[in-house]
N, C-alpha and C positions, 0 to 999 in steps of 0.2 A: 504494499499500499504506499503510495507516494504521500510525503508529508504535505499537509495543507497550509502550514505557516512555518515562520522561522523558528519558533519554539520547538515544534515537532522535529524539524530538521536538525537542530543542535543536539538532539538526543541520539541521533543516528551516527554510527562510526564514520560514515563517508562524508561528513559535513564539509571538511576542508576541501574535498575534491569535487563538491557539487557546485551548482550555481547559486546556491543560497547566500554565501558570503558576498558575491558580486551583486546580488539582488539587494541585500541589506545596505551594501555601500552605495548602490545606485539610489536607494530610497533616501538615504540621508543626504547624499550630494544633491539630489533633485530638491530635497527640502531646503537646502541652503539657497539654491538658485531661486526657488519659488518665493522663499521668505524674503530675500532681498528685493525682488521685484514688487512683491506686495507691500513692503515697507516704503519704497520709493512711491508707489501709487498712492498709499494712505497719506504720506506726508504731503504730496501734492494736493490731494483732495482737501485735506485739513487746512492747508495754507489758503488755497483759493476760497474754500467755503468760509473761513474766518474773515478773509478780507471783504468778500461780497456780502456777508450776513448783515453788515450795517445798512444795506439798501434792500434787505429782504430778498435778494436774489439768491443768497447762499443757502436758503432753505432746501431747494431741490438737491443742492450738493451735499447737504447734511443727511438728506434722506438717502442719497446715493452712497455716503460713507457707511451708513447703517446697513444698507443692503449689499455692501461690498463683501460681506462675509459669505454671501450665497455662492459666487463663483469660486471663492477660495475653498469652500467645503466641497464643492463639486470636484475640484482638482484633487483635493485631499482624498476623497473617496476612490478616485481613479488611482491615485498613487498607492494606496493601501494594497492594491492587488500585487504589488511587487513582493510583499513580505507576508501577505495574508490573503489567501485565495477565496475566502468566504465573502460573499457579496454583502455590502453595506446598503441597506434599503434607504431610498430617499425619504426623509421625514416629512417632506412638504406635500400638501394636497393641492390639487388643482381647484381653482375657483369654479363655481357653478356657471356664472355669467362670464362670457369672454370680455376682454377689454383690459386696458392698462389700469384704470381706476380699481376695478374689483381685484385685479392681481395684487396691486400695492396694498389694498386693504386687508386681504387674506394674509399676505406675507407679514406685514407689520403687526398683526395680531397673533402670529404663531410664536410659540415659545421656541421652536427650533430656529427661527430667524435670529433671535436674540442670543441663543446659545452659540450659533455659528459667528455672530458678531463678536462675542466674547472670545471664542476660539481664535478668530482672526487677530485680535489684540494680543492674546498670548502668544500666537504664532510669531508675529513681527517683533515682539519685545523680548521673548525668552527662547522659544523653541529652536528657531533656526540658528541663533548664535551657539546653542548647545550642540546642534547637529554639526556645525562647523568645527567646534572644539573636539568632538569625539572623532570626526574623520581625520583631523589633523594629528591627534594623539595616536590613534590606532593604525593609520595608514602612512601618514607623512614621516613620522619618526622612524618606523621600521624600514621604510624605503630609503631614507637618507642614510641609515646605517649600512644597508646592504649595497648602497652605491659608493661606500668609502674607498674600495680598491680602484674603481673607475675614476673617482675624483683625485685620488692620489697620483694616478698616471697621467691625468689630463690637466687638471688645474694646478696640482702641486708639483708637477715635473718630477715626481718620484722621491721628493724630499719631505715635504710636509703638507698637511691639509687640516682644516678645522672642521669637525663634524659637529653639525647643528649649532655652529657658532660657539661651541663650549669647549670642546676637547680637541687637542692637537695630536695628530697621528703622523709619525715620522718614519715608520718602518712597515714593511709589508706584512709580517706576521700579525701586527696589531690591526692592520687594515682588514685582513681576511678574518680576524677574530670578530671585528665589528660587523662584518658582513654575515657571519654565522649568527651572531646575536640578533641582528636585524631580521633574519629569517625566522628565528624562534619568536621574536616579538611580533612578526607579522601573523604567525599562526594564532598567537594569543589575541592579537588585535582583530583577527577574523571573528573570533567568539565574542570579543568586546562589541564589535560593530553589530553582530547578530542580536546580543542582548539589548543594545541601545535601540536598534531598529524595532525590535519586538516590543519594548516598553513604549517607545514612541508611538507605534501603531495602535497599542492598547489604549493609550491616553486619547489618541484621535478618535478612535472608534467610540470610546466612552462619551466624548463631547459632542460629536456631530452625527452619530448614528440615530436611528429612530428609537424612541422609548416605547415601552409597552403601552402606555396611555395613548400615545400618538398612533401607534399601529392599531390600537382598538378603535380610535376615532376614524381612521381610514377604513377599517373594515365595516363600521357602521355606514359611512358614506357610501362605500361600495354597495352595501346592501340596499340602501335607499335608491341609488342609481339603478340597480338591477330591478327594483320594484317599478321605477319610473319607465324603464324600458318595456317591462311587461305590460304596464298600462298603455303605453303608446302602441304596443303590438296589438292589443285587444281593441283599441280604438280604431286602428287601421283595419283589422279584420271586420269590424262592424261597418266602417265606411264602404269597404269593398262589397260586403253583403248587400247593403242598402243601394248602392249603385247598380248592382246586378238585378236586384229585385225591382227596383223602380225604372230601370233603363232596359237592359237587354231582354229581361223576361217580358216586359210589356210589349216591346217590339215583336217578340216572337208570337205572343198571344194575338197580336194585331195581324201578323203575317198568316197565322193559322186561320183566323176568321176571314181575311180577304181570299185566301185560297179556297175556303168552303163556300163562299158566296160565288166566286168564279166557277167552281165545280157545279153549282146549281144552275148557273146560267148557260154552261157549255152543253152542246148536244152530245148524246151518247156517242162514243168512239174513242180514238186514241187520245184526243186532247183531254177528255174527261178522266181517263185512266191516268194520264200523267199528272193532272191536277190532284187526283186522289192520292197518288204516290207522293207528291210534294207535300200534301197536307199531312200525311202520315209521318214523313220525315221531319216536318216542323214540330209535330207533336212529340216525337221521340227526342228532338233537340230540347224541347221545353221541359221534358221530364228529367233529362240529364242536367240541365241548367238548375232545375229545382233542387235535385240531389246535391249539386255542387254548392249551391247556396246554403242549403241545410248543413253541409259538412263545414263550410266556413264559419258560420254563426247562425245556429237555428233561430228562428223568429220566436218560437215558443220559449226559448231560454231568456231572450231579452225582454219578452212581454210578461211572462208569468213566473219566471224564476226557475231555480235548479230542480225543485220537487216535481213540477209540471214537466220539465224537460226530461227528467229521468223516466217518468211514466210514459212519455212518448217514445223515447228509446226502447223501453221494454215492449211496447206494442208493436214496434217495427222488428223485433227479433223473432225468428222462427221458433226457437226454443221457448216454451212457457216461462215467464218470468214473474215472480211475486215481488212487488215493491212494498217495503216496509220503512220507507224513508220518511223521517219526520223533521221538518224544518219550520221553525216558527216565523221566519221572515226572510228577507233578501240578504244576500252576502255581497261582498265586493265583486264587480264584474269579473276580474281576473281570476278570483277563487272559484266562482261559479263555472267559468269556461273551463278551467283546468279540471275540476271534479267531473264535469259533464263529459269531456272527451275521454277521461280515463274510464268512465263507465261505458262509453260507446265502444272503445277499443276492447274492453274486457268482454262485453257482450258479443262483439264481432268474433273474437277468438272462441268463445263458447259455441257460436254457430258453426264455425269452420272446423275446429280441431277437437272439441272436447267429447263429442258424441254423448252429450248430456241429455237427460230426460226432462230436467227442470233446473231452473236457476233462480237466485234470490239477490235483490239489491237492497241493502239496508244501510242504516247510519242515521246520523243527526248531528246536532250542534250542542255541545256542553263543554263547560270549563274553558270557554274561549277557543276551542278547537272544532273543526269540522272533521267528522269521521264518516267514511264511506266504505262499505265492504260489498264485494261481489263474490258470491259462492255459487258453485254448480256441483252436481253429482256425477260429473264425467269421469273419463278414464285417468285424469291427471297427468303428471309428468311435464307440466308446462315449465318453460325456462324463460325468465325475463330477458336474458341476454342471447337468446337463441333466435333472434329475428322476428319475434312476436309483436314488435311495435311498442312494447311496454318500456323499453329503455328510454326512448325519447320522451315518453310520458313521465317517467321517473325524473328525468332531467327537468321537465316542465314543472313538476311538483316541487322539486328541490329549490327552484328559483323563488318559490314563495315560502321557503324554510320548511316545507312539508316533507313527509316520508311516504314511500310506497314500498310495501312488503308483499311478497308472494309466497304462499305455501301450497305446494302442488306435488304431493308424493305420488309414486306410481300407483294406479288403482283408484286415485281420487280420495276425497273431494279436493277441489281447487278453491283456495280462498285468497282474494286479492283485497288488501286493506290500505287505505289512504288516510293520513292525518295531515291536516293543514291548519296552522295557527291563524285564526281570524276572528273578527268580531261581526256581530250583526250590524248592518247599516243603520244610521241614525233614524231613518224613516221607519224601518222595521221596528226599532226599539220603541219609537213613539206610538206606532199602531199597536204594539203589544200593550204598552202602558194604557192606551185609550180603551182597548178591549177589556183589560183587567179592571179598569175604573167603571166601565159600563156594567160589567158583571156585578161589581160590588154595589152599584146604585140599585140594580134590579133586585139583588137579594135583600137589600135593605128595604 
């Protein structure tokens, strides 16, 4: 197993011969270069903002100084890959409304923005000089010692040379001894660079990585956006159903009527037969269109709710189906649609594959959850992942934070169960309250 970070690499015997010392050194050296550039940029922004603040022009520059931590943190998250291959999630969330003003509002209100601003100040004030000091001590000093024989031969003309501006070397044995010592120090320096890079990466991850609270907020926002997408999808389905019902279906009805009138006026013969055939084709097209409209979004579901739609689906099933579903009111359209299509798919599978003599649809709403069960006395052996169509329905239910479970042992029976957390709509709750109040008045 390959090491995932420099700490794991240093515990392996082949650390000195691997790329990890070089990656650690590259991480620290790039930190020095990045820190110096950020320091120059921050100083320029601070100076320009301070000079222009007297005429209120510097306010945008001060905001820019505050937001300067964002690109710095982004670069730091990329540099972390040198010594730690675990991805660092971006703690920032995208604004719901596009535009510069909403983006600035969201960023200035995020705790991650201010943490990154604080990290930038720590970076330019302390971290990059420490990186430079570690690189100089761990790499430059051993390299200077190792180069002593070369310096004695070239710069000192074989007589004497100063090593690190401190020690004078006048003979070759001492020069080669310095070179061997530098090689030993280089090996130790490789570990020192690894420790420094690992500690530096850990501090960076601690300061600029997403916290659990922020990740939780992003999960909540993703769940909300997922629900919004489901609602938009259902609204689009209803729009398509309405357009087909009010547009193409009415035109086909008018065409069928026109062909019927033309058939009555035509004399017996080939023309009348062709008109009759055209009328039959228009009728079949109308039936297929009605089936398509019903599959997109049945009108009974939109007008009368889930309970009536399930009864209608049971009536259209070849196998006798008992419906014991009890729902006191309407649910959210997305929930009703998901539950309805699960039942339709389950009953279609009962017709095609189960060889059942009877089926039952039951369930209801209690404790803030919708429960739907579909049971049949068929041969069993159904598999949700075996191309039955239930896999897509399970994904659709999971979008609503629901669960779909299937029990179908060989020999039967088969039981499909769906649970979706939801609440009754406010209109349904008001109608329930009104009915209970009327009953109370009548009993009084």
